[in-house]
mmCIF file as Biopython writes it, N, C-alpha, C and O atoms, coordinates in Angstrom:
data_model
#
loop_
_atom_site.group_PDB
_atom_site.id
_atom_site.type_symbol
_atom_site.label_atom_id
_atom_site.label_alt_id
_atom_site.label_comp_id
_atom_site.label_asym_id
_atom_site.label_entity_id
_atom_site.label_seq_id
_atom_site.pdbx_PDB_ins_code
_atom_site.Cartn_x
_atom_site.Cartn_y
_atom_site.Cartn_z
_atom_site.occupancy
_atom_site.B_iso_or_equiv
_atom_site.auth_seq_id
_atom_site.auth_asym_id
_atom_site.pdbx_PDB_model_num
ATOM 1   N N  . MET A ? 1  ? 0.812  -1.189 0.000   1.0 0.0 1  A 1 
ATOM 2   C CA . MET A ? 1  ? 0.000  0.000  0.000   1.0 0.0 1  A 1 
ATOM 3   C C  . MET A ? 1  ? 0.858  1.256  0.000   1.0 0.0 1  A 1 
ATOM 4   O O  . MET A ? 1  ? 0.586  2.212  -0.726  1.0 0.0 1  A 1 
ATOM 5   N N  . ALA A ? 2  ? 1.895  1.236  0.824   1.0 0.0 2  A 1 
ATOM 6   C CA . ALA A ? 2  ? 2.739  2.427  0.890   1.0 0.0 2  A 1 
ATOM 7   C C  . ALA A ? 2  ? 3.408  2.672  -0.455  1.0 0.0 2  A 1 
ATOM 8   O O  . ALA A ? 2  ? 3.572  3.819  -0.869  1.0 0.0 2  A 1 
ATOM 9   N N  . GLY A ? 3  ? 3.793  1.606  -1.134  1.0 0.0 3  A 1 
ATOM 10  C CA . GLY A ? 3  ? 4.402  1.751  -2.448  1.0 0.0 3  A 1 
ATOM 11  C C  . GLY A ? 3  ? 3.430  2.363  -3.441  1.0 0.0 3  A 1 
ATOM 12  O O  . GLY A ? 3  ? 3.820  3.193  -4.262  1.0 0.0 3  A 1 
ATOM 13  N N  . ASP A ? 4  ? 2.174  1.963  -3.375  1.0 0.0 4  A 1 
ATOM 14  C CA . ASP A ? 4  ? 1.160  2.526  -4.267  1.0 0.0 4  A 1 
ATOM 15  C C  . ASP A ? 4  ? 0.959  4.009  -3.990  1.0 0.0 4  A 1 
ATOM 16  O O  . ASP A ? 4  ? 0.804  4.805  -4.916  1.0 0.0 4  A 1 
ATOM 17  N N  . HIS A ? 5  ? 0.963  4.371  -2.729  1.0 0.0 5  A 1 
ATOM 18  C CA . HIS A ? 5  ? 0.750  5.777  -2.356  1.0 0.0 5  A 1 
ATOM 19  C C  . HIS A ? 5  ? 1.876  6.655  -2.905  1.0 0.0 5  A 1 
ATOM 20  O O  . HIS A ? 5  ? 1.621  7.724  -3.459  1.0 0.0 5  A 1 
ATOM 21  N N  . ASN A ? 6  ? 3.107  6.204  -2.749  1.0 0.0 6  A 1 
ATOM 22  C CA . ASN A ? 6  ? 4.240  6.961  -3.277  1.0 0.0 6  A 1 
ATOM 23  C C  . ASN A ? 6  ? 4.181  7.036  -4.803  1.0 0.0 6  A 1 
ATOM 24  O O  . ASN A ? 6  ? 4.539  8.055  -5.395  1.0 0.0 6  A 1 
ATOM 25  N N  . HIS A ? 7  ? 3.735  5.970  -5.422  1.0 0.0 7  A 1 
ATOM 26  C CA . HIS A ? 7  ? 3.631  5.948  -6.882  1.0 0.0 7  A 1 
ATOM 27  C C  . HIS A ? 7  ? 2.646  7.016  -7.371  1.0 0.0 7  A 1 
ATOM 28  O O  . HIS A ? 7  ? 2.871  7.625  -8.416  1.0 0.0 7  A 1 
ATOM 29  N N  . HIS A ? 8  ? 1.579  7.244  -6.641  1.0 0.0 8  A 1 
ATOM 30  C CA . HIS A ? 8  ? 0.567  8.221  -7.053  1.0 0.0 8  A 1 
ATOM 31  C C  . HIS A ? 8  ? 0.985  9.654  -6.761  1.0 0.0 8  A 1 
ATOM 32  O O  . HIS A ? 8  ? 0.441  10.574 -7.373  1.0 0.0 8  A 1 
ATOM 33  N N  . GLU A ? 9  ? 1.912  9.878  -5.867  1.0 0.0 9  A 1 
ATOM 34  C CA . GLU A ? 9  ? 2.346  11.241 -5.550  1.0 0.0 9  A 1 
ATOM 35  C C  . GLU A ? 9  ? 3.185  11.843 -6.680  1.0 0.0 9  A 1 
ATOM 36  O O  . GLU A ? 9  ? 3.083  13.040 -6.945  1.0 0.0 9  A 1 
ATOM 37  N N  . ASN A ? 10 ? 4.001  11.047 -7.339  1.0 0.0 10 A 1 
ATOM 38  C CA . ASN A ? 10 ? 4.869  11.576 -8.387  1.0 0.0 10 A 1 
ATOM 39  C C  . ASN A ? 10 ? 4.097  12.220 -9.536  1.0 0.0 10 A 1 
ATOM 40  O O  . ASN A ? 10 ? 4.450  13.329 -9.937  1.0 0.0 10 A 1 
ATOM 41  N N  . PRO A ? 11 ? 3.073  11.591 -10.080 1.0 0.0 11 A 1 
ATOM 42  C CA . PRO A ? 11 ? 2.325  12.263 -11.151 1.0 0.0 11 A 1 
ATOM 43  C C  . PRO A ? 11 ? 1.683  13.565 -10.664 1.0 0.0 11 A 1 
ATOM 44  O O  . PRO A ? 11 ? 1.639  14.550 -11.401 1.0 0.0 11 A 1 
ATOM 45  N N  . ASN A ? 12 ? 1.194  13.570 -9.443  1.0 0.0 12 A 1 
ATOM 46  C CA . ASN A ? 12 ? 0.600  14.790 -8.903  1.0 0.0 12 A 1 
ATOM 47  C C  . ASN A ? 12 ? 1.646  15.880 -8.741  1.0 0.0 12 A 1 
ATOM 48  O O  . ASN A ? 12 ? 1.385  17.048 -9.026  1.0 0.0 12 A 1 
ATOM 49  N N  . ALA A ? 13 ? 2.829  15.495 -8.283  1.0 0.0 13 A 1 
ATOM 50  C CA . ALA A ? 13 ? 3.898  16.476 -8.096  1.0 0.0 13 A 1 
ATOM 51  C C  . ALA A ? 13 ? 4.323  17.056 -9.437  1.0 0.0 13 A 1 
ATOM 52  O O  . ALA A ? 13 ? 4.539  18.264 -9.546  1.0 0.0 13 A 1 
ATOM 53  N N  . SER A ? 14 ? 4.446  16.218 -10.453 1.0 0.0 14 A 1 
ATOM 54  C CA . SER A ? 14 ? 4.846  16.736 -11.763 1.0 0.0 14 A 1 
ATOM 55  C C  . SER A ? 14 ? 3.730  17.579 -12.367 1.0 0.0 14 A 1 
ATOM 56  O O  . SER A ? 14 ? 4.001  18.564 -13.053 1.0 0.0 14 A 1 
ATOM 57  N N  . THR A ? 15 ? 2.478  17.202 -12.118 1.0 0.0 15 A 1 
ATOM 58  C CA . THR A ? 15 ? 1.352  18.000 -12.601 1.0 0.0 15 A 1 
ATOM 59  C C  . THR A ? 15 ? 1.343  19.353 -11.903 1.0 0.0 15 A 1 
ATOM 60  O O  . THR A ? 15 ? 1.114  20.382 -12.538 1.0 0.0 15 A 1 
ATOM 61  N N  . LEU A ? 16 ? 1.588  19.350 -10.614 1.0 0.0 16 A 1 
ATOM 62  C CA . LEU A ? 16 ? 1.644  20.601 -9.859  1.0 0.0 16 A 1 
ATOM 63  C C  . LEU A ? 16 ? 2.794  21.469 -10.351 1.0 0.0 16 A 1 
ATOM 64  O O  . LEU A ? 16 ? 2.638  22.678 -10.520 1.0 0.0 16 A 1 
ATOM 65  N N  . GLN A ? 17 ? 3.937  20.856 -10.578 1.0 0.0 17 A 1 
ATOM 66  C CA . GLN A ? 17 ? 5.100  21.599 -11.072 1.0 0.0 17 A 1 
ATOM 67  C C  . GLN A ? 17 ? 4.800  22.199 -12.445 1.0 0.0 17 A 1 
ATOM 68  O O  . GLN A ? 17 ? 5.163  23.344 -12.713 1.0 0.0 17 A 1 
ATOM 69  N N  . ALA A ? 18 ? 4.148  21.443 -13.306 1.0 0.0 18 A 1 
ATOM 70  C CA . ALA A ? 18 ? 3.786  21.951 -14.633 1.0 0.0 18 A 1 
ATOM 71  C C  . ALA A ? 18 ? 2.804  23.112 -14.507 1.0 0.0 18 A 1 
ATOM 72  O O  . ALA A ? 18 ? 2.903  24.094 -15.243 1.0 0.0 18 A 1 
ATOM 73  N N  . ALA A ? 19 ? 1.866  23.003 -13.582 1.0 0.0 19 A 1 
ATOM 74  C CA . ALA A ? 19 ? 0.893  24.080 -13.374 1.0 0.0 19 A 1 
ATOM 75  C C  . ALA A ? 19 ? 1.583  25.342 -12.870 1.0 0.0 19 A 1 
ATOM 76  O O  . ALA A ? 19 ? 1.268  26.444 -13.318 1.0 0.0 19 A 1 
ATOM 77  N N  . VAL A ? 20 ? 2.513  25.187 -11.950 1.0 0.0 20 A 1 
ATOM 78  C CA . VAL A ? 20 ? 3.253  26.336 -11.425 1.0 0.0 20 A 1 
ATOM 79  C C  . VAL A ? 20 ? 4.064  26.986 -12.541 1.0 0.0 20 A 1 
ATOM 80  O O  . VAL A ? 20 ? 4.113  28.212 -12.638 1.0 0.0 20 A 1 
ATOM 81  N N  . GLN A ? 21 ? 4.692  26.186 -13.371 1.0 0.0 21 A 1 
ATOM 82  C CA . GLN A ? 21 ? 5.460  26.729 -14.497 1.0 0.0 21 A 1 
ATOM 83  C C  . GLN A ? 21 ? 4.549  27.480 -15.463 1.0 0.0 21 A 1 
ATOM 84  O O  . GLN A ? 21 ? 4.917  28.541 -15.967 1.0 0.0 21 A 1 
ATOM 85  N N  . GLU A ? 22 ? 3.375  26.939 -15.722 1.0 0.0 22 A 1 
ATOM 86  C CA . GLU A ? 22 ? 2.423  27.594 -16.620 1.0 0.0 22 A 1 
ATOM 87  C C  . GLU A ? 22 ? 1.952  28.917 -16.019 1.0 0.0 22 A 1 
ATOM 88  O O  . GLU A ? 22 ? 1.823  29.913 -16.731 1.0 0.0 22 A 1 
ATOM 89  N N  . ILE A ? 23 ? 1.696  28.929 -14.720 1.0 0.0 23 A 1 
ATOM 90  C CA . ILE A ? 23 ? 1.286  30.166 -14.043 1.0 0.0 23 A 1 
ATOM 91  C C  . ILE A ? 23 ? 2.384  31.211 -14.158 1.0 0.0 23 A 1 
ATOM 92  O O  . ILE A ? 23 ? 2.104  32.372 -14.459 1.0 0.0 23 A 1 
ATOM 93  N N  . ARG A ? 24 ? 3.620  30.817 -13.925 1.0 0.0 24 A 1 
ATOM 94  C CA . ARG A ? 24 ? 4.746  31.766 -14.035 1.0 0.0 24 A 1 
ATOM 95  C C  . ARG A ? 24 ? 4.871  32.303 -15.456 1.0 0.0 24 A 1 
ATOM 96  O O  . ARG A ? 24 ? 5.141  33.487 -15.660 1.0 0.0 24 A 1 
ATOM 97  N N  . CYS A ? 25 ? 4.674  31.428 -16.432 1.0 0.0 25 A 1 
ATOM 98  C CA . CYS A ? 25 ? 4.735  31.850 -17.834 1.0 0.0 25 A 1 
ATOM 99  C C  . CYS A ? 25 ? 3.625  32.860 -18.125 1.0 0.0 25 A 1 
ATOM 100 O O  . CYS A ? 25 ? 3.866  33.881 -18.769 1.0 0.0 25 A 1 
ATOM 101 N N  . LEU A ? 26 ? 2.425  32.579 -17.657 1.0 0.0 26 A 1 
ATOM 102 C CA . LEU A ? 26 ? 1.302  33.494 -17.866 1.0 0.0 26 A 1 
ATOM 103 C C  . LEU A ? 26 ? 1.523  34.818 -17.143 1.0 0.0 26 A 1 
ATOM 104 O O  . LEU A ? 26 ? 1.179  35.877 -17.669 1.0 0.0 26 A 1 
ATOM 105 N N  . GLU A ? 27 ? 2.093  34.765 -15.944 1.0 0.0 27 A 1 
ATOM 106 C CA . GLU A ? 27 ? 2.398  36.000 -15.217 1.0 0.0 27 A 1 
ATOM 107 C C  . GLU A ? 27 ? 3.405  36.847 -15.991 1.0 0.0 27 A 1 
ATOM 108 O O  . GLU A ? 27 ? 3.274  38.069 -16.054 1.0 0.0 27 A 1 
ATOM 109 N N  . ALA A ? 28 ? 4.395  36.209 -16.569 1.0 0.0 28 A 1 
ATOM 110 C CA . ALA A ? 28 ? 5.388  36.938 -17.364 1.0 0.0 28 A 1 
ATOM 111 C C  . ALA A ? 28 ? 4.732  37.555 -18.594 1.0 0.0 28 A 1 
ATOM 112 O O  . ALA A ? 28 ? 5.039  38.690 -18.958 1.0 0.0 28 A 1 
ATOM 113 N N  . GLN A ? 29 ? 3.834  36.818 -19.231 1.0 0.0 29 A 1 
ATOM 114 C CA . GLN A ? 29 ? 3.122  37.351 -20.391 1.0 0.0 29 A 1 
ATOM 115 C C  . GLN A ? 29 ? 2.265  38.549 -19.990 1.0 0.0 29 A 1 
ATOM 116 O O  . GLN A ? 29 ? 2.212  39.546 -20.711 1.0 0.0 29 A 1 
ATOM 117 N N  . MET A ? 30 ? 1.594  38.453 -18.845 1.0 0.0 30 A 1 
ATOM 118 C CA . MET A ? 30 ? 0.769  39.562 -18.366 1.0 0.0 30 A 1 
ATOM 119 C C  . MET A ? 30 ? 1.626  40.788 -18.077 1.0 0.0 30 A 1 
ATOM 120 O O  . MET A ? 30 ? 1.231  41.909 -18.394 1.0 0.0 30 A 1 
ATOM 121 N N  . ALA A ? 31 ? 2.783  40.585 -17.483 1.0 0.0 31 A 1 
ATOM 122 C CA . ALA A ? 31 ? 3.683  41.701 -17.191 1.0 0.0 31 A 1 
ATOM 123 C C  . ALA A ? 31 ? 4.136  42.369 -18.483 1.0 0.0 31 A 1 
ATOM 124 O O  . ALA A ? 31 ? 4.211  43.595 -18.558 1.0 0.0 31 A 1 
ATOM 125 N N  . THR A ? 32 ? 4.435  41.575 -19.488 1.0 0.0 32 A 1 
ATOM 126 C CA . THR A ? 32 ? 4.840  42.121 -20.789 1.0 0.0 32 A 1 
ATOM 127 C C  . THR A ? 32 ? 3.710  42.934 -21.399 1.0 0.0 32 A 1 
ATOM 128 O O  . THR A ? 32 ? 3.940  44.020 -21.932 1.0 0.0 32 A 1 
ATOM 129 N N  . ILE A ? 33 ? 2.497  42.418 -21.326 1.0 0.0 33 A 1 
ATOM 130 C CA . ILE A ? 33 ? 1.336  43.130 -21.869 1.0 0.0 33 A 1 
ATOM 131 C C  . ILE A ? 33 ? 1.131  44.446 -21.130 1.0 0.0 33 A 1 
ATOM 132 O O  . ILE A ? 33 ? 0.842  45.466 -21.755 1.0 0.0 33 A 1 
ATOM 133 N N  . GLU A ? 34 ? 1.276  44.434 -19.810 1.0 0.0 34 A 1 
ATOM 134 C CA . GLU A ? 34 ? 1.115  45.665 -19.032 1.0 0.0 34 A 1 
ATOM 135 C C  . GLU A ? 34 ? 2.153  46.711 -19.436 1.0 0.0 34 A 1 
ATOM 136 O O  . GLU A ? 34 ? 1.828  47.891 -19.567 1.0 0.0 34 A 1 
ATOM 137 N N  . VAL A ? 35 ? 3.395  46.283 -19.632 1.0 0.0 35 A 1 
ATOM 138 C CA . VAL A ? 35 ? 4.451  47.206 -20.061 1.0 0.0 35 A 1 
ATOM 139 C C  . VAL A ? 35 ? 4.102  47.783 -21.430 1.0 0.0 35 A 1 
ATOM 140 O O  . VAL A ? 35 ? 4.260  48.981 -21.662 1.0 0.0 35 A 1 
ATOM 141 N N  . GLU A ? 36 ? 3.627  46.931 -22.330 1.0 0.0 36 A 1 
ATOM 142 C CA . GLU A ? 36 ? 3.247  47.403 -23.664 1.0 0.0 36 A 1 
ATOM 143 C C  . GLU A ? 36 ? 2.104  48.406 -23.587 1.0 0.0 36 A 1 
ATOM 144 O O  . GLU A ? 36 ? 2.098  49.396 -24.318 1.0 0.0 36 A 1 
ATOM 145 N N  . LYS A ? 37 ? 1.134  48.159 -22.707 1.0 0.0 37 A 1 
ATOM 146 C CA . LYS A ? 37 ? 0.012  49.091 -22.542 1.0 0.0 37 A 1 
ATOM 147 C C  . LYS A ? 37 ? 0.504  50.448 -22.061 1.0 0.0 37 A 1 
ATOM 148 O O  . LYS A ? 37 ? 0.065  51.484 -22.561 1.0 0.0 37 A 1 
ATOM 149 N N  . VAL A ? 38 ? 1.412  50.445 -21.094 1.0 0.0 38 A 1 
ATOM 150 C CA . VAL A ? 38 ? 1.964  51.698 -20.577 1.0 0.0 38 A 1 
ATOM 151 C C  . VAL A ? 38 ? 2.694  52.436 -21.692 1.0 0.0 38 A 1 
ATOM 152 O O  . VAL A ? 38 ? 2.540  53.648 -21.844 1.0 0.0 38 A 1 
ATOM 153 N N  . GLN A ? 39 ? 3.484  51.711 -22.468 1.0 0.0 39 A 1 
ATOM 154 C CA . GLN A ? 39 ? 4.216  52.335 -23.574 1.0 0.0 39 A 1 
ATOM 155 C C  . GLN A ? 39 ? 3.255  52.914 -24.608 1.0 0.0 39 A 1 
ATOM 156 O O  . GLN A ? 39 ? 3.491  54.003 -25.130 1.0 0.0 39 A 1 
ATOM 157 N N  . GLU A ? 40 ? 2.176  52.194 -24.907 1.0 0.0 40 A 1 
ATOM 158 C CA . GLU A ? 40 ? 1.189  52.688 -25.870 1.0 0.0 40 A 1 
ATOM 159 C C  . GLU A ? 40 ? 0.506  53.948 -25.343 1.0 0.0 40 A 1 
ATOM 160 O O  . GLU A ? 40 ? 0.290  54.900 -26.092 1.0 0.0 40 A 1 
ATOM 161 N N  . ARG A ? 41 ? 0.165  53.951 -24.048 1.0 0.0 41 A 1 
ATOM 162 C CA . ARG A ? 41 ? -0.465 55.138 -23.456 1.0 0.0 41 A 1 
ATOM 163 C C  . ARG A ? 41 ? 0.471  56.336 -23.521 1.0 0.0 41 A 1 
ATOM 164 O O  . ARG A ? 41 ? 0.051  57.442 -23.862 1.0 0.0 41 A 1 
ATOM 165 N N  . GLU A ? 42 ? 1.742  56.116 -23.193 1.0 0.0 42 A 1 
ATOM 166 C CA . GLU A ? 42 ? 2.714  57.208 -23.234 1.0 0.0 42 A 1 
ATOM 167 C C  . GLU A ? 42 ? 2.888  57.723 -24.660 1.0 0.0 42 A 1 
ATOM 168 O O  . GLU A ? 42 ? 2.996  58.929 -24.880 1.0 0.0 42 A 1 
ATOM 169 N N  . LYS A ? 43 ? 2.914  56.809 -25.627 1.0 0.0 43 A 1 
ATOM 170 C CA . LYS A ? 43 ? 3.053  57.198 -27.027 1.0 0.0 43 A 1 
ATOM 171 C C  . LYS A ? 43 ? 1.832  58.002 -27.477 1.0 0.0 43 A 1 
ATOM 172 O O  . LYS A ? 43 ? 1.978  59.018 -28.157 1.0 0.0 43 A 1 
ATOM 173 N N  . ALA A ? 44 ? 0.639  57.558 -27.105 1.0 0.0 44 A 1 
ATOM 174 C CA . ALA A ? 44 ? -0.589 58.266 -27.472 1.0 0.0 44 A 1 
ATOM 175 C C  . ALA A ? 44 ? -0.640 59.633 -26.801 1.0 0.0 44 A 1 
ATOM 176 O O  . ALA A ? 44 ? -1.055 60.618 -27.410 1.0 0.0 44 A 1 
ATOM 177 N N  . LYS A ? 45 ? -0.216 59.682 -25.547 1.0 0.0 45 A 1 
ATOM 178 C CA . LYS A ? 45 ? -0.205 60.954 -24.823 1.0 0.0 45 A 1 
ATOM 179 C C  . LYS A ? 45 ? 0.770  61.930 -25.483 1.0 0.0 45 A 1 
ATOM 180 O O  . LYS A ? 45 ? 0.466  63.113 -25.638 1.0 0.0 45 A 1 
ATOM 181 N N  . LYS A ? 46 ? 1.938  61.424 -25.866 1.0 0.0 46 A 1 
ATOM 182 C CA . LYS A ? 46 ? 2.938  62.266 -26.525 1.0 0.0 46 A 1 
ATOM 183 C C  . LYS A ? 46 ? 2.409  62.763 -27.870 1.0 0.0 46 A 1 
ATOM 184 O O  . LYS A ? 46 ? 2.580  63.934 -28.211 1.0 0.0 46 A 1 
ATOM 185 N N  . ALA A ? 47 ? 1.769  61.876 -28.632 1.0 0.0 47 A 1 
ATOM 186 C CA . ALA A ? 47 ? 1.215  62.258 -29.932 1.0 0.0 47 A 1 
ATOM 187 C C  . ALA A ? 47 ? 0.122  63.307 -29.758 1.0 0.0 47 A 1 
ATOM 188 O O  . ALA A ? 47 ? 0.051  64.263 -30.530 1.0 0.0 47 A 1 
ATOM 189 N N  . ALA A ? 48 ? -0.726 63.135 -28.753 1.0 0.0 48 A 1 
ATOM 190 C CA . ALA A ? 48 ? -1.788 64.106 -28.497 1.0 0.0 48 A 1 
ATOM 191 C C  . ALA A ? 48 ? -1.190 65.447 -28.094 1.0 0.0 48 A 1 
ATOM 192 O O  . ALA A ? 48 ? -1.676 66.496 -28.515 1.0 0.0 48 A 1 
ATOM 193 N N  . GLN A ? 49 ? -0.143 65.417 -27.285 1.0 0.0 49 A 1 
ATOM 194 C CA . GLN A ? 49 ? 0.516  66.658 -26.861 1.0 0.0 49 A 1 
ATOM 195 C C  . GLN A ? 49 ? 1.151  67.359 -28.059 1.0 0.0 49 A 1 
ATOM 196 O O  . GLN A ? 49 ? 1.075  68.582 -28.175 1.0 0.0 49 A 1 
ATOM 197 N N  . GLU A ? 50 ? 1.776  66.587 -28.948 1.0 0.0 50 A 1 
ATOM 198 C CA . GLU A ? 50 ? 2.389  67.173 -30.145 1.0 0.0 50 A 1 
ATOM 199 C C  . GLU A ? 50 ? 1.327  67.793 -31.049 1.0 0.0 50 A 1 
ATOM 200 O O  . GLU A ? 50 ? 1.539  68.867 -31.612 1.0 0.0 50 A 1 
ATOM 201 N N  . GLU A ? 51 ? 0.185  67.119 -31.188 1.0 0.0 51 A 1 
ATOM 202 C CA . GLU A ? 51 ? -0.912 67.672 -31.988 1.0 0.0 51 A 1 
ATOM 203 C C  . GLU A ? 51 ? -1.405 68.974 -31.376 1.0 0.0 51 A 1 
ATOM 204 O O  . GLU A ? 51 ? -1.656 69.954 -32.078 1.0 0.0 51 A 1 
ATOM 205 N N  . GLU A ? 52 ? -1.537 68.966 -30.057 1.0 0.0 52 A 1 
ATOM 206 C CA . GLU A ? 52 ? -2.000 70.167 -29.357 1.0 0.0 52 A 1 
ATOM 207 C C  . GLU A ? 52 ? -1.000 71.300 -29.541 1.0 0.0 52 A 1 
ATOM 208 O O  . GLU A ? 52 ? -1.390 72.443 -29.778 1.0 0.0 52 A 1 
ATOM 209 N N  . ASP A ? 53 ? 0.284  70.989 -29.432 1.0 0.0 53 A 1 
ATOM 210 C CA . ASP A ? 53 ? 1.323  72.004 -29.614 1.0 0.0 53 A 1 
ATOM 211 C C  . ASP A ? 53 ? 1.295  72.559 -31.038 1.0 0.0 53 A 1 
ATOM 212 O O  . ASP A ? 53 ? 1.456  73.763 -31.234 1.0 0.0 53 A 1 
ATOM 213 N N  . GLU A ? 54 ? 1.092  71.690 -32.032 1.0 0.0 54 A 1 
ATOM 214 C CA . GLU A ? 54 ? 1.007  72.140 -33.418 1.0 0.0 54 A 1 
ATOM 215 C C  . GLU A ? 54 ? -0.209 73.036 -33.616 1.0 0.0 54 A 1 
ATOM 216 O O  . GLU A ? 54 ? -0.147 74.015 -34.360 1.0 0.0 54 A 1 
ATOM 217 N N  . GLY A ? 55 ? -1.306 72.706 -32.956 1.0 0.0 55 A 1 
ATOM 218 C CA . GLY A ? 55 ? -2.514 73.518 -33.047 1.0 0.0 55 A 1 
ATOM 219 C C  . GLY A ? 55 ? -2.295 74.902 -32.481 1.0 0.0 55 A 1 
ATOM 220 O O  . GLY A ? 55 ? -2.810 75.883 -33.016 1.0 0.0 55 A 1 
ATOM 221 N N  . ILE A ? 56 ? -1.538 74.992 -31.407 1.0 0.0 56 A 1 
ATOM 222 C CA . ILE A ? 56 ? -1.239 76.289 -30.802 1.0 0.0 56 A 1 
ATOM 223 C C  . ILE A ? 56 ? -0.374 77.106 -31.748 1.0 0.0 56 A 1 
ATOM 224 O O  . ILE A ? 56 ? -0.615 78.300 -31.922 1.0 0.0 56 A 1 
ATOM 225 N N  . VAL A ? 57 ? 0.617  76.496 -32.356 1.0 0.0 57 A 1 
ATOM 226 C CA . VAL A ? 57 ? 1.494  77.196 -33.296 1.0 0.0 57 A 1 
ATOM 227 C C  . VAL A ? 57 ? 0.682  77.668 -34.494 1.0 0.0 57 A 1 
ATOM 228 O O  . VAL A ? 57 ? 0.856  78.800 -34.945 1.0 0.0 57 A 1 
ATOM 229 N N  . ASP A ? 58 ? -0.198 76.826 -35.016 1.0 0.0 58 A 1 
ATOM 230 C CA . ASP A ? 58 ? -1.009 77.184 -36.181 1.0 0.0 58 A 1 
ATOM 231 C C  . ASP A ? 58 ? -1.970 78.325 -35.884 1.0 0.0 58 A 1 
ATOM 232 O O  . ASP A ? 58 ? -2.310 79.092 -36.785 1.0 0.0 58 A 1 
ATOM 233 N N  . SER A ? 59 ? -2.408 78.448 -34.648 1.0 0.0 59 A 1 
ATOM 234 C CA . SER A ? 59 ? -3.394 79.473 -34.333 1.0 0.0 59 A 1 
ATOM 235 C C  . SER A ? 59 ? -2.761 80.813 -33.960 1.0 0.0 59 A 1 
ATOM 236 O O  . SER A ? 59 ? -3.480 81.781 -33.715 1.0 0.0 59 A 1 
ATOM 237 N N  . GLN A ? 60 ? -1.448 80.886 -33.913 1.0 0.0 60 A 1 
ATOM 238 C CA . GLN A ? 60 ? -0.781 82.148 -33.600 1.0 0.0 60 A 1 
ATOM 239 C C  . GLN A ? 60 ? -0.938 83.113 -34.775 1.0 0.0 60 A 1 
ATOM 240 O O  . GLN A ? 60 ? -0.766 82.715 -35.927 1.0 0.0 60 A 1 
ATOM 241 N N  . PRO A ? 61 ? -1.260 84.373 -34.496 1.0 0.0 61 A 1 
ATOM 242 C CA . PRO A ? 61 ? -1.382 85.345 -35.592 1.0 0.0 61 A 1 
ATOM 243 C C  . PRO A ? 61 ? -0.024 85.606 -36.232 1.0 0.0 61 A 1 
ATOM 244 O O  . PRO A ? 61 ? 1.006  85.602 -35.557 1.0 0.0 61 A 1 
ATOM 245 N N  . LEU A ? 62 ? -0.038 85.830 -37.522 1.0 0.0 62 A 1 
ATOM 246 C CA . LEU A ? 62 ? 1.197  86.134 -38.230 1.0 0.0 62 A 1 
ATOM 247 C C  . LEU A ? 62 ? 1.566  87.589 -37.990 1.0 0.0 62 A 1 
ATOM 248 O O  . LEU A ? 62 ? 0.697  88.460 -38.036 1.0 0.0 62 A 1 
ATOM 249 N N  . ALA A ? 63 ? 2.817  87.863 -37.738 1.0 0.0 63 A 1 
ATOM 250 C CA . ALA A ? 63 ? 3.258  89.228 -37.433 1.0 0.0 63 A 1 
ATOM 251 C C  . ALA A ? 63 ? 3.536  90.017 -38.680 1.0 0.0 63 A 1 
ATOM 252 O O  . ALA A ? 63 ? 3.916  91.185 -38.599 1.0 0.0 63 A 1 
#
């Protein structure tokens, strides 16, 4: 009986290890996506600011 019990623990341990590895992989993917989102927001904010700055320059009266 004890031999059977030990035999059944190994597949569970490897399954658990695989699940933990998959979770870590998914966490890394989520972190990458979050970084990309921040970069996209900063890029959009910069583009909007540049458009706004161009609008201000265009609206200045000519001397």
